[in-house]
MARMARBA-969734 format. One record per residue: x, y, z of N, C-alpha, C in turn. Coordinates in nm, 4 decimals. Layout:
REM MARMARBA-969734
(nuvex (X,Y,Z),(X,Y,Z),(X,Y,Z)) ...
This chain:
REM MARMARBA-969734
(nuvex (9.7023,13.9892,14.0827),(9.8483,13.9801,14.0951),(9.9111,14.0082,13.9587)) (nuvex (10.0096,14.0917,13.9582),(10.0681,14.1349,13.8328),(10.1691,14.0330,13.7839)) (nuvex (10.2012,14.0475,13.6508),(10.3015,13.9593,13.5921),(10.4379,13.9808,13.6550)) (nuvex (10.4656,14.1050,13.6994),(10.5955,14.1325,13.7591),(10.6156,14.0503,13.8858)) (nuvex (10.5109,14.0389,13.9689),(10.5212,13.9598,14.0910),(10.5382,13.8129,14.0574)) (nuvex (10.4674,13.7678,13.9532),(10.4805,13.6288,13.9113),(10.6213,13.6005,13.8607)) (nuvex (10.6791,13.6956,13.7885),(10.8170,13.6772,13.7439),(10.9114,13.6673,13.8632)) (nuvex (10.8853,13.7445,13.9663),(10.9701,13.7403,14.0848),(10.9548,13.6081,14.1584)) (nuvex (10.8429,13.5394,14.1383),(10.8216,13.4108,14.2031),(10.9015,13.2998,14.1340)) (nuvex (10.9555,13.3301,14.0183),(11.0413,13.2338,13.9478),(11.1741,13.2237,14.0229)) (nuvex (11.2141,13.1041,14.0654),(11.3400,13.0900,14.1416),(11.4628,13.1389,14.0659)) (nuvex (11.4549,13.1486,13.9334),(11.5687,13.1985,13.8551),(11.5794,13.3506,13.8582)) (nuvex (11.4782,13.4177,13.9103),(11.4780,13.5636,13.9099),(11.5902,13.6170,13.9994)) (nuvex (11.6832,13.6953,13.9402),(11.7928,13.7564,14.0144),(11.9061,13.6613,14.0487)) (nuvex (11.9038,13.5385,13.9971),(12.0092,13.4398,14.0261),(12.1006,13.4284,13.9053)) (nuvex (12.2284,13.4471,13.9262),(12.3224,13.4392,13.8146),(12.3487,13.2934,13.7779)) (nuvex (12.4032,13.2747,13.6576),(12.4337,13.1402,13.6097),(12.5389,13.0733,13.6978)) (nuvex (12.6371,13.1494,13.7421),(12.7418,13.0939,13.8280),(12.6856,13.0515,13.9624)) (nuvex (12.5910,13.1290,14.0164),(12.5340,13.0976,14.1468),(12.4521,12.9687,14.1423)) (nuvex (12.3633,12.9577,14.0446),(12.2786,12.8375,14.0390),(12.3619,12.7131,14.0079)) (nuvex (12.4665,12.7283,13.9256),(12.5506,12.6140,13.8941),(12.6297,12.5694,14.0170)) (nuvex (12.6759,12.6654,14.0954),(12.7495,12.6319,14.2169),(12.6592,12.5580,14.3158)) (nuvex (12.5339,12.6012,14.3277),(12.4396,12.5348,14.4186),(12.4160,12.3898,14.3768)) (nuvex (12.3978,12.3668,14.2474),(12.3686,12.2308,14.2006),(12.4916,12.1410,14.2102)) (nuvex (12.6101,12.1945,14.1807),(12.7313,12.1136,14.1906),(12.7592,12.0764,14.3356)) (nuvex (12.7361,12.1685,14.4271),(12.7581,12.1386,14.5689),(12.6628,12.0298,14.6176)) (nuvex (12.5433,12.0248,14.5613),(12.4458,11.9271,14.6090),(12.4558,11.7933,14.5342)) (nuvex (12.4649,11.8005,14.4003),(12.4616,11.6786,14.3196),(12.6005,11.6320,14.2749)) (nuvex (12.6873,11.7271,14.2410),(12.8164,11.6924,14.1834),(12.8104,11.6888,14.0306)) (nuvex (12.9258,11.6989,13.9679),(12.9312,11.7019,13.8206),(12.8874,11.5680,13.7590)) (nuvex (12.9116,11.4581,13.8271),(12.8775,11.3267,13.7696),(12.7278,11.3127,13.7483)) (nuvex (12.6500,11.3504,13.8484),(12.5041,11.3429,13.8360),(12.4544,11.4412,13.7303)) (nuvex (12.5100,11.5599,13.7264),(12.4677,11.6590,13.6279),(12.4931,11.6089,13.4860)) (nuvex (12.6084,11.5471,13.4644),(12.6359,11.4947,13.3305),(12.5457,11.3759,13.2984)) (nuvex (12.5150,11.2912,13.3978),(12.4311,11.1743,13.3732),(12.2899,11.2147,13.3310)) (nuvex (12.2374,11.3219,13.3885),(12.1013,11.3649,13.3559),(12.0957,11.4619,13.2382)) (nuvex (12.1932,11.5479,13.2257),(12.1884,11.6530,13.1232),(12.2687,11.6189,12.9986)) (nuvex (12.3664,11.5292,13.0115),(12.4489,11.4862,12.8974),(12.5127,11.6060,12.8268)) (nuvex (12.5724,11.6926,12.9047),(12.6457,11.8085,12.8520),(12.7937,11.7860,12.8812)) (nuvex (12.8765,11.7992,12.7800),(13.0160,11.7568,12.7891),(13.0979,11.8402,12.8876)) (nuvex (13.0559,11.9647,12.9121),(13.1350,12.0479,13.0047),(13.1284,11.9950,13.1474)) (nuvex (13.0340,11.9072,13.1782),(13.0241,11.8459,13.3104),(13.1012,11.7146,13.3186)) (nuvex (13.1663,11.6737,13.2089),(13.2381,11.5461,13.2069),(13.3884,11.5642,13.1879)) (nuvex (13.4280,11.6453,13.0910),(13.5695,11.6613,13.0572),(13.6308,11.7750,13.1397)) (nuvex (13.7111,11.7387,13.2354),(13.7769,11.8361,13.3248),(13.6784,11.9430,13.3718)) (nuvex (13.5715,11.9024,13.4403),(13.4664,11.9992,13.4760),(13.5110,12.0968,13.5845)) (nuvex (13.4645,12.2186,13.5717),(13.4854,12.3215,13.6736),(13.3739,12.4241,13.6587)) (nuvex (13.3530,12.5005,13.7631),(13.2485,12.6022,13.7588),(13.2802,12.7075,13.6525)) (nuvex (13.4064,12.7516,13.6480),(13.4433,12.8577,13.5549),(13.4280,12.8139,13.4087)) (nuvex (13.4800,12.6945,13.3760),(13.4706,12.6484,13.2371),(13.3258,12.6190,13.1977)) (nuvex (13.2478,12.5676,13.2908),(13.1074,12.5380,13.2616),(13.0284,12.6668,13.2384)) (nuvex (13.0512,12.7663,13.3212),(12.9824,12.8943,13.3041),(13.0200,12.9571,13.1704)) (nuvex (13.1472,12.9495,13.1330),(13.1918,13.0053,13.0066),(13.1230,12.9374,12.8886)) (nuvex (13.1112,12.8055,12.8963),(13.0455,12.7317,12.7875),(12.8960,12.7612,12.7832)) (nuvex (12.8302,12.7622,12.8970),(12.6853,12.7814,12.9007),(12.6437,12.9220,12.8566)) (nuvex (12.7293,13.0206,12.8820),(12.6944,13.1566,12.8420),(12.6881,13.1738,12.6900)) (nuvex (12.7670,13.0944,12.6168),(12.7679,13.1073,12.4712),(12.6892,12.9958,12.4012)) (nuvex (12.6246,12.9093,12.4783),(12.5486,12.7984,12.4204),(12.4071,12.8027,12.4766)) (nuvex (12.3128,12.8579,12.3992),(12.1781,12.8834,12.4503),(12.1049,12.7553,12.4902)) (nuvex (12.1102,12.6529,12.4019),(12.0325,12.5322,12.4310),(12.0812,12.4637,12.5589)) (nuvex (12.2137,12.4645,12.5825),(12.2689,12.4017,12.7024),(12.2340,12.4838,12.8271)) (nuvex (12.2396,12.6147,12.8156),(12.2073,12.6997,12.9309),(12.0608,12.6828,12.9705)) (nuvex (11.9703,12.6801,12.8730),(11.8283,12.6633,12.9049),(11.8005,12.5248,12.9623)) (nuvex (11.8753,12.4260,12.9185),(11.8596,12.2911,12.9735),(11.9006,12.2878,13.1209)) (nuvex (12.0100,12.3562,13.1548),(12.0569,12.3614,13.2937),(11.9591,12.4410,13.3793)) (nuvex (11.9079,12.5516,13.3269),(11.8136,12.6339,13.4037),(11.6817,12.5603,13.4281)) (nuvex (11.6345,12.4828,13.3308),(11.5137,12.4021,13.3517),(11.5384,12.2939,13.4568)) (nuvex (11.6575,12.2350,13.4543),(11.6942,12.1363,13.5563),(11.6956,12.2003,13.6948)) (nuvex (11.7396,12.3219,13.7018),(11.7422,12.3940,13.8290),(11.6005,12.4150,13.8832)) (nuvex (11.5054,12.4472,13.7936),(11.3683,12.4723,13.8365),(11.2968,12.3456,13.8816)) (nuvex (11.3052,12.2396,13.7997),(11.2156,12.1246,13.8200),(11.2832,12.0052,13.8877)) (nuvex (11.4152,12.0122,13.9104),(11.4837,11.9075,13.9857),(11.5423,11.9641,14.1159)) (nuvex (11.6242,12.0678,14.1013),(11.6872,12.1222,14.2213),(11.5857,12.1959,14.3085)) (nuvex (11.4987,12.2789,14.2483),(11.3930,12.3483,14.3231),(11.2652,12.2660,14.3315)) (nuvex (11.2580,12.1581,14.2523),(11.1497,12.0601,14.2617),(11.0112,12.1228,14.2437)) (nuvex (10.9993,12.2151,14.1460),(10.8697,12.2758,14.1161),(10.7851,12.1804,14.0326)) (nuvex (10.6508,12.1946,14.0359),(10.5655,12.1137,13.9477),(10.5954,12.1451,13.8013)) (nuvex (10.5626,12.0499,13.7160),(10.5876,12.0672,13.5730),(10.5076,12.1856,13.5203)) (nuvex (10.5706,12.2662,13.4350),(10.5059,12.3848,13.3805),(10.3989,12.3461,13.2791)) (nuvex (10.3054,12.4377,13.2549),(10.2032,12.4149,13.1533),(10.2674,12.4173,13.0148)) (nuvex (10.1897,12.3753,12.9153),(10.2437,12.3686,12.7793),(10.2838,12.5073,12.7293)) (nuvex (10.2035,12.6079,12.7620),(10.2354,12.7439,12.7168),(10.3633,12.7952,12.7828)) (nuvex (10.3776,12.7714,12.9112),(10.4960,12.8183,12.9823),(10.6197,12.7361,12.9463)) (nuvex (10.5993,12.6084,12.9197),(10.7125,12.5228,12.8865),(10.7757,12.5624,12.7533)) (nuvex (10.6969,12.6252,12.6647),(10.7503,12.6687,12.5356),(10.8395,12.7912,12.5491)) (nuvex (10.8368,12.8570,12.6644),(10.9194,12.9759,12.6877),(11.0529,12.9364,12.7489)) (nuvex (11.1556,13.0225,12.7355),(11.2818,12.9981,12.8081),(11.2555,12.9952,12.9585)) (nuvex (11.3328,12.9179,13.0341),(11.3055,12.9030,13.1780),(11.2994,13.0353,13.2542)) (nuvex (11.3847,13.1309,13.2192),(11.3850,13.2579,13.2925),(11.2634,13.3442,13.2601)) (nuvex (11.1950,13.3162,13.1500),(11.0775,13.3954,13.1112),(10.9466,13.3313,13.1560)) (nuvex (10.9521,13.2199,13.2240),(10.8300,13.1520,13.2659),(10.7719,13.2155,13.3926)) (nuvex (10.6390,13.2195,13.3948),(10.5686,13.2737,13.5110),(10.5311,13.1580,13.6028)) (nuvex (10.5806,13.1626,13.7235),(10.5511,13.0593,13.8225),(10.4379,13.1102,13.9117)) (nuvex (10.3277,13.0351,13.9193),(10.2166,13.0790,14.0061),(10.2614,13.1006,14.1498)) (nuvex (10.1922,13.1911,14.2175),(10.2333,13.2287,14.3530),(10.2152,13.1154,14.4531)) (nuvex (10.1271,13.0192,14.4208),(10.1047,12.9100,14.5153),(10.2085,12.7997,14.5021)) (nuvex (10.2992,12.8104,14.4052),(10.4043,12.7102,14.3879),(10.5322,12.7599,14.4565)) (nuvex (10.5769,12.6827,14.5522),(10.6952,12.7193,14.6280),(10.8036,12.6140,14.6088)) (nuvex (10.9311,12.6556,14.6083),(11.0408,12.5578,14.5959),(11.0389,12.4571,14.7094)) (nuvex (11.0785,12.3332,14.6757),(11.0835,12.2256,14.7738),(11.2276,12.1766,14.7874)) (nuvex (11.2449,12.0715,14.8615),(11.3763,12.0105,14.8744),(11.4184,11.9520,14.7390)) (nuvex (11.5466,11.9555,14.7080),(11.5919,11.9003,14.5792),(11.5492,11.7556,14.5611)) (nuvex (11.5164,11.7204,14.4366),(11.4741,11.5838,14.4063),(11.5891,11.4872,14.4285)) (nuvex (11.5539,11.3665,14.4742),(11.6549,11.2627,14.4954),(11.6915,11.1996,14.3612)) (nuvex (11.8178,11.2116,14.3211),(11.8639,11.1621,14.1916),(11.9749,11.0591,14.2110)) (nuvex (11.9905,10.9711,14.1144),(12.0947,10.8687,14.1213),(12.1389,10.8321,13.9810)) (nuvex (12.2557,10.7698,13.9716),(12.3062,10.7268,13.8412),(12.2180,10.6178,13.7808)) (nuvex (12.1623,10.5306,13.8655),(12.0737,10.4248,13.8160),(11.9473,10.4844,13.7540)) (nuvex (11.8920,10.5853,13.8189),(11.7725,10.6505,13.7662),(11.8037,10.7236,13.6360)) (nuvex (11.9213,10.7850,13.6292),(11.9611,10.8533,13.5062),(11.9766,10.7542,13.3916)) (nuvex (12.0292,10.6351,13.4192),(12.0443,10.5332,13.3159),(11.9084,10.4844,13.2676)) (nuvex (11.8119,10.4680,13.3575),(11.6772,10.4267,13.3171),(11.6114,10.5329,13.2282)) (nuvex (11.6296,10.6578,13.2646),(11.5739,10.7652,13.1824),(11.6380,10.7674,13.0443)) (nuvex (11.7683,10.7443,13.0376),(11.8368,10.7437,12.9087),(11.7862,10.6289,12.8209)) (nuvex (11.7703,10.5102,12.8782),(11.7183,10.3962,12.8024),(11.5749,10.4209,12.7560)) (nuvex (11.4960,10.4853,12.8393),(11.3584,10.5162,12.8020),(11.3539,10.6128,12.6846)) (nuvex (11.4405,10.7140,12.6858),(11.4444,10.8087,12.5748),(11.4904,10.7414,12.4461)) (nuvex (11.5912,10.6552,12.4562),(11.6397,10.5849,12.3371),(11.5332,10.4913,12.2807)) (nuvex (11.4557,10.4269,12.3678),(11.3499,10.3365,12.3231),(11.2408,10.4145,12.2491)) (nuvex (11.2030,10.5289,12.3019),(11.1018,10.6107,12.2350),(11.1513,10.6611,12.1003)) (nuvex (11.2793,10.6992,12.0933),(11.3349,10.7456,11.9663),(11.3368,10.6338,11.8632)) (nuvex (11.3702,10.5123,11.9069),(11.3705,10.3979,11.8147),(11.2301,10.3648,11.7662)) (nuvex (11.1302,10.3763,11.8544),(10.9922,10.3498,11.8147),(10.9433,10.4524,11.7133)) (nuvex (10.9783,10.5787,11.7345),(10.9382,10.6818,11.6376),(11.0020,10.6567,11.5018)) (nuvex (11.1280,10.6152,11.5024),(11.1971,10.5874,11.3769),(11.1368,10.4668,11.3065)) (nuvex (11.1003,10.3636,11.3844),(11.0420,10.2435,11.3259),(10.9029,10.2713,11.2701)) (nuvex (10.8236,10.3515,11.3400),(10.6893,10.3847,11.2919),(10.6943,10.4672,11.1648)) (nuvex (10.7918,10.5557,11.1552),(10.8036,10.6374,11.0337),(10.8444,10.5537,10.9143)) (nuvex (10.9225,10.4469,10.9366),(10.9645,10.3613,10.8256),(10.8547,10.2657,10.7823)) (nuvex (10.7504,10.2462,10.8635),(10.6414,10.1551,10.8300),(10.5243,10.2234,10.7612)) (nuvex (10.5353,10.3494,10.7283),(10.4264,10.4185,10.6614),(10.4005,10.3562,10.5258)) (nuvex (10.2690,10.3296,10.4918),(10.2387,10.2642,10.3628),(10.2747,10.3527,10.2462)) (nuvex (10.3190,10.2880,10.1398),(10.3557,10.3588,10.0169),(10.2422,10.3433,9.9173)) (nuvex (10.1655,10.4490,9.8967),(10.0495,10.4424,9.8080),(10.0906,10.4164,9.6643)) (nuvex (10.2113,10.4576,9.6271),(10.2557,10.4340,9.4898),(10.2718,10.2863,9.4602)) (nuvex (10.3316,10.2089,9.5560),(10.3506,10.0669,9.5350),(10.2178,9.9926,9.5404)) (nuvex (10.1226,10.0423,9.6234),(9.9968,9.9731,9.6394),(9.9180,9.9705,9.5086)) (nuvex (9.9208,10.0772,9.4350),(9.8436,10.0863,9.3129),(9.9268,10.0615,9.1889)) (nuvex (10.0456,10.0094,9.2044),(10.1271,9.9698,9.0904),(10.1788,10.0859,9.0094)) (nuvex (10.2021,10.1985,9.0719),(10.2552,10.3143,9.0018),(10.3920,10.3460,9.0549)) (nuvex (10.4627,10.4272,8.9829),(10.5977,10.4653,9.0246),(10.5892,10.5578,9.1437)) (nuvex (10.6933,10.5575,9.2290),(10.6946,10.6410,9.3481),(10.7123,10.7870,9.3143)) (nuvex (10.7765,10.8167,9.2057),(10.8047,10.9562,9.1721),(10.6785,11.0209,9.1203)) (nuvex (10.6060,11.0909,9.2107),(10.4889,11.1649,9.1707),(10.3683,11.0768,9.1451)) (nuvex (10.3720,10.9463,9.1748),(10.2592,10.8590,9.1524),(10.2299,10.8350,9.0066)) (nuvex (10.3282,10.8452,8.9178),(10.3081,10.8249,8.7753),(10.3069,10.6769,8.7435)) (nuvex (10.2279,10.6401,8.6423),(10.2215,10.5010,8.6019),(10.3442,10.4649,8.5206)) (nuvex (10.3635,10.3323,8.5010),(10.4785,10.2850,8.4235),(10.4703,10.3324,8.2795)) (nuvex (10.3462,10.3425,8.2261),(10.3307,10.3887,8.0883),(10.3787,10.5322,8.0730)) (nuvex (10.3438,10.6160,8.1736),(10.3892,10.7557,8.1678),(10.5396,10.7649,8.1791)) (nuvex (10.5983,10.6790,8.2632),(10.7439,10.6805,8.2792),(10.8120,10.6402,8.1492)) (nuvex (10.7558,10.5402,8.0782),(10.8143,10.4980,7.9509),(10.8060,10.6100,7.8483)) (nuvex (10.6937,10.6810,7.8451),(10.6809,10.7934,7.7520),(10.7838,10.9008,7.7823)) (nuvex (10.8050,10.9255,7.9116),(10.9043,11.0254,7.9486),(11.0448,10.9807,7.9085)) (nuvex (11.0723,10.8488,7.9196),(11.2038,10.7987,7.8792),(11.2263,10.8187,7.7301)) (nuvex (11.1229,10.7927,7.6473),(11.1365,10.8133,7.5026),(11.1599,10.9599,7.4723)) (nuvex (11.0872,11.0481,7.5437),(11.1041,11.1914,7.5207),(11.2456,11.2356,7.5586)) (nuvex (11.2982,11.1797,7.6705),(11.4342,11.2131,7.7107),(11.5363,11.1664,7.6080)) (nuvex (11.5147,11.0485,7.5476),(11.6067,10.9989,7.4453),(11.6058,11.0892,7.3227)) (nuvex (11.4847,11.1321,7.2802),(11.4769,11.2214,7.1651),(11.5424,11.3554,7.1940)) (nuvex (11.5223,11.4020,7.3158),(11.5815,11.5299,7.3520),(11.7336,11.5224,7.3552)) (nuvex (11.7863,11.4118,7.4132),(11.9319,11.3961,7.4178),(11.9891,11.3810,7.2773)) (nuvex (11.9131,11.3179,7.1865),(11.9607,11.3032,7.0491),(11.9675,11.4371,6.9796)) (nuvex (11.8701,11.5242,7.0085),(11.8702,11.6568,6.9455),(11.9823,11.7441,6.9982)) (nuvex (12.0251,11.7198,7.1220),(12.1307,11.8007,7.1816),(12.2710,11.7515,7.1477)) (nuvex (12.2840,11.6387,7.0782),(12.4165,11.5880,7.0445),(12.4812,11.6740,6.9362)) (nuvex (12.6133,11.6740,6.9245),(12.6803,11.7511,6.8190),(12.6394,11.7030,6.6799)) (nuvex (12.6590,11.7937,6.5824),(12.6112,11.7655,6.4471),(12.6824,11.6462,6.3866)) (nuvex (12.8161,11.6320,6.4055),(12.8887,11.5209,6.3457),(12.8444,11.3883,6.4049)) (nuvex (12.8069,11.3903,6.5336),(12.7581,11.2666,6.5959),(12.6246,11.2269,6.5376)) (nuvex (12.5361,11.3277,6.5170),(12.4075,11.2950,6.4564),(12.4239,11.2483,6.3135)) (nuvex (12.5239,11.3063,6.2374),(12.5469,11.2664,6.0998),(12.5932,11.1214,6.0929)) (nuvex (12.6832,11.0847,6.1885),(12.7299,10.9462,6.1903),(12.6162,10.8510,6.2224)) (nuvex (12.5249,10.8931,6.3142),(12.4122,10.8080,6.3485),(12.3193,10.7907,6.2299)) (nuvex (12.2963,10.9023,6.1540),(12.2095,10.8937,6.0371),(12.2702,10.8050,5.9300)) (nuvex (12.4030,10.8162,5.9087),(12.4711,10.7320,5.8102),(12.4618,10.5855,5.8478)) (nuvex (12.4779,10.5583,5.9759),(12.4686,10.4191,6.0197),(12.3280,10.3650,5.9982)) (nuvex (12.2270,10.4490,6.0223),(12.0897,10.4035,6.0018),(12.0615,10.3773,5.8549)) (nuvex (12.1098,10.4675,5.7644),(12.0866,10.4476,5.6208),(12.1605,10.3246,5.5707)) (nuvex (12.2814,10.3004,5.6237),(12.3573,10.1821,5.5826),(12.2858,10.0549,5.6231)) (nuvex (12.2361,10.0540,5.7473),(12.1622,9.9353,5.7909),(12.0362,9.9172,5.7093)) (nuvex (11.9727,10.0286,5.6657),(11.8536,10.0167,5.5809),(11.8875,9.9591,5.4455)) (nuvex (12.0014,10.0002,5.3854),(12.0410,9.9473,5.2539),(12.0713,9.7982,5.2615)) (nuvex (12.1362,9.7586,5.3689),(12.1668,9.6154,5.3850),(12.0385,9.5356,5.3949)) (nuvex (11.9419,9.5889,5.4659),(11.8143,9.5179,5.4791),(11.7426,9.5092,5.3459)) (nuvex (11.7445,9.6204,5.2686),(11.6768,9.6180,5.1385),(11.7421,9.5200,5.0434)) (nuvex (11.8762,9.5110,5.0472),(11.9444,9.4165,4.9585),(11.9115,9.2733,4.9966)) (nuvex (11.8987,9.2496,5.1261),(11.8621,9.1146,5.1694),(11.7226,9.0782,5.1211)) (nuvex (11.6308,9.1751,5.1289),(11.4942,9.1477,5.0852),(11.4897,9.1192,4.9360)) (nuvex (11.5634,9.1995,4.8555),(11.5624,9.1803,4.7102),(11.6270,9.0481,4.6714)) (nuvex (11.7324,9.0064,4.7366),(11.7988,8.8791,4.7055),(11.7140,8.7600,4.7461)) (nuvex (11.6365,8.7780,4.8502),(11.5560,8.6656,4.8965),(11.4296,8.6470,4.8156)) (nuvex (11.3839,8.7506,4.7364),(11.2614,8.7378,4.6579),(11.2890,8.6525,4.5341)) (nuvex (11.1906,8.5678,4.4910),(11.2118,8.4802,4.3741),(11.2253,8.5590,4.2452)) (nuvex (11.3163,8.5138,4.1583),(11.3372,8.5823,4.0312),(11.2307,8.5402,3.9279)) (nuvex (11.1857,8.6370,3.8477),(11.0858,8.6092,3.7451),(11.1536,8.5498,3.6216)) (nuvex (11.0885,8.4566,3.5580),(11.1481,8.3984,3.4347),(11.1651,8.5035,3.3268)) (nuvex (11.2715,8.4921,3.2483),(11.3039,8.5911,3.1467),(11.2398,8.5539,3.0129)) (nuvex (11.1123,8.5310,3.0144),(11.0386,8.4961,2.8920),(11.0265,8.6142,2.7989)) (nuvex (11.0100,8.7308,2.8608),(10.9926,8.8493,2.7780),(11.1181,8.8787,2.6985)) (nuvex (11.2364,8.8579,2.7599),(11.3600,8.8858,2.6901),(11.3793,8.7896,2.5749)) (nuvex (11.3455,8.6602,2.5987),(11.3612,8.5623,2.4925),(11.2672,8.5908,2.3770)) (nuvex (11.1436,8.6319,2.4080),(11.0494,8.6628,2.3002),(11.0960,8.7805,2.2188)) (nuvex (11.1615,8.8732,2.2827),(11.2117,8.9873,2.2082),(11.3255,8.9477,2.1179)) (nuvex (11.4095,8.8506,2.1625),(11.5190,8.8079,2.0780),(11.4679,8.7316,1.9555)) (nuvex (11.3570,8.6566,1.9664),(11.3042,8.5808,1.8544),(11.2305,8.6643,1.7519)) (nuvex (11.1824,8.7768,1.7849),(11.1072,8.8628,1.6926),(11.2000,8.9522,1.6133)) (nuvex (11.1525,8.9945,1.4951),(11.2300,9.0791,1.4062),(11.1726,9.2177,1.4089)) (nuvex (11.2566,9.3131,1.4263),(11.2139,9.4518,1.4308),(11.1942,9.4997,1.2882)) (nuvex (11.0697,9.5304,1.2517),(11.0438,9.5755,1.1125),(11.1186,9.7028,1.0787)) (nuvex (11.1405,9.7827,1.1666),(11.2085,9.9089,1.1381),(11.3523,9.8850,1.0938)) (nuvex (11.4198,9.7961,1.1681),(11.5599,9.7681,1.1315),(11.5651,9.6891,1.0023)) (nuvex (11.4634,9.6030,0.9785),(11.4654,9.5257,0.8544),(11.4478,9.6171,0.7335)) (nuvex (11.3554,9.7065,0.7453),(11.3372,9.8014,0.6328),(11.4576,9.8874,0.6120)) (nuvex (11.5337,9.9145,0.7135),(11.6509,10.0006,0.7016),(11.7603,9.9300,0.6263)) (nuvex (11.7706,9.7928,0.6491),(11.8734,9.7210,0.5760),(11.8408,9.7190,0.4271)) 
């Protein structure tokens, strides 16, 4: 059996968007379609014309409606993984699969499906937030798994780099402030050291310089 025949076995083959939408609205109504598909054109002032206009320019919404037509309205078995990855109109339906009566749908069932989807989404979000952080486990920083010592070295390097990039007058003022603080420290050290007795000066005053004596 050729692929062309299989394509013809697809219920969407040769069916326009307006035709399939009219069939589903006549059977289910806009309320059920919005409850299951959650597309706004089925809720706000819905009509066949406005819905067709929106679906023609919105690929994801159109493919969602066409898949609903295949597996709910035509009640076909679920497609294989390979076929499910294709757009609904490009899927090959085996010749032994025939359309059945439309699936029985209700607002209560749509609400259960919505809660189930929200619960799964919350679980995925919670599991992703619980992933272990190897950086914290081994006492290293999260950024690249660097240790605290490496981060401190990088901080010192950044400070030196920022100091080199400062304007010349700013660096001159910083150097002057450093030299001033150094002079104050040196003066404090010299004042705090004990003074030596002036014995040498007194001995010099008591002695007579032979040179000056001979000169007189």
